[in-house]
N, C-alpha and C positions, 0 to 999 in steps of 0.2 A: 529229585524225589527218589527215595529208596523204594524199590518194588521188591517185596519179598524179604527174606531174612538173610542178613549178611553175617558171616561167621569169620572171626578173626582168630589167629593164633598169636599169643603174646609170649614174649620172652624178656628176660632181664638183660639189658644191654651190657652189663658188666660180665655176665656169663658168656655172651657172644664174643666179646673181645678178649676175655681171659683176665681182665682187670678186676680188682676187688675194691671194697670200700676203703681200704687203707692205701690204695694207689699201687699196690704190688701186682705181681702176675698171678697166674693160677695157683702157684705153689703157696700163696698166702691165703687161699680161700678159707682154710680151716680157721685161721686167726680172725678173718673177717666175720665168719659165721658165729664165732664165739662172741665177738663184739656186738653183733646184731641181737643175740639172745639176751644181752645185758641191758637192753633198752627198756626204759620205764614205760609201762602201759597205763592208760587211764582206766577208769572204773569199768569200761565196757570193752577193753582190749585194744583200743587204738594206740599206736606208737607214734603217730603223727599228731600235730597240734594245729589248731586254727592259726592261720598266718604263715605256716610253713610252706615252702615251695613243694609242690606235690612230687613225690619220688617218681623218677622217670622210668619208662619202660618202652620197648618197641613191640609192635604187633605186626604179624605178617598176615595179610589178607589171603583168602583161599586162592585168589588169582596170582599170588606171589608178590603183590605190592606191599610195601612196608609203611607203617604208621608209627611215629614216635610221639609220645605224649608231649614232650617239650616243643615239638614242631607245631603243636596246636595253640601256641601262645597267640593271644589276640582273640581267642574264642572262649566262651563259657563252656566248660566241660563237666559233665556228670558221669561219674563212674559208679556202677551198681555192681557190688560183689554178690554173687548168687550161685546156686547149684540146684540141680533137678531134685535132689533128695530133701531140699529145704522147704517145709510146708509154709513158713512165713514168707519166703521168697515168692512162692506160687500165689499167695494171697496178694502180695504187693505189686507184682509185675503188671497185672492188668490196669492198675491205677497209674503206674509209671507210663504205660502205653497211652492211656486215655488223657490223663491230666498234664503230662509233660511232653511226651514224644509227638503225639498227633498235633499238639498245639504249636510246637517249635521246630518240627523236623525240616521245614523248608527255610528256616532261618540260617543263613550261611555263617552266623556267628555262634552257633550252638552245636555241640557234639555230645551225644549220649552213647555210652558203651556199657553193655552188661558184660561183666567179666566172670565167666563160669569157673568155679573152683575145681580144678583137677579132674575133669571128666573128658572122655573121648568125644570127638567131633560129632559122631552119630547121635550120642546122647544129648549133646547140646542142641543140635538141630531139632530133634524130637521134642525136647523141652520147650524150645521157642514156639514150636507149632502147638503143643499142648496148652501153653499159657496164652496163646494168641498174640504174642508180641511181634512187632515188625522192626523194632529198633535193633541195631547191630549187637550181636553177641560175640564174645571173645573167649578164647581158650586160655587157661592159666595152668599149664602142666606143673604139678608139684606144688601148686599154690604159691609160687615164688613171687608173683606180683602182689598177691594178697599180703604176703609176709613183709612187704615194704610199707604197708599201711597199718597192719594190725598184727598182733601175736599170731603166729602160724596156726595155733590150735583154737583161736578165738572163733566165735560163731558168726554166722551170716544171717540175715541179709544186712547189708551196709551200703550206704550211699555217701559218696564224697563229691562235693561241689567245689569246682576250681574256677577261679576268676581269670580274666584275660591276661593277667600277669603271671599266671601259673601258681598262684597262692590258694591254699585251702581256705574256703570261706564258710563251709558248713559240712558237718558229718552227722549221719543218722545211724541208728542201730535198731533193728527189728522194724516192725510196721506199727506205728502209733499214729492215729488219724491226725492229731493236733500237730505232731512233729512233721508229718508228711505235708500237711497244709502249709506249714511254714517253709518247707523246702520248695513247694510249688510257687508260693508267693515270692520267695527270694529269687528263683529263676526268672519269673515274670518281670520282677523289678530290674534285674541285671540285664535283661534283653530289651528293655524299653528304649 
């Protein structure tokens, strides 16, 4: 059981190793960035699609331990992209806490991470306390993780639901009660 607020720092594994999307070294990062900017987005800014393998990233916990998204295969994973300045995020987060996290936090087959867009750790911790959430929050310096899922300048709040095989099965944008209810039902069904 998670007692209190966990804070994670996330990074792009390609940046850590110096590799780029085209398989080259750090010298090719400009070419890779250009390729990334040419990706087609959907009507709400997502650059990933249902059925895609979720783009990988690594998170460093405040205690120094590492979590890699691809290492969570075999679990249902929900990523919530958020930020303290986002009014819709503040509205949605208590519902995520009550209707998803508190219901499934003790299920070893479920992982929920809020990924905070480009804010310092002190802001993220205060944000979690202000919204009353106890699910883990992560740091996304430069919005680099976010940019793997949506156009870098696209808005938040967003939720990405990933199945046990690492495939994206649902994506939401903003907080709409009917869409959120569908997300809750999908998570419930996947964890039965």
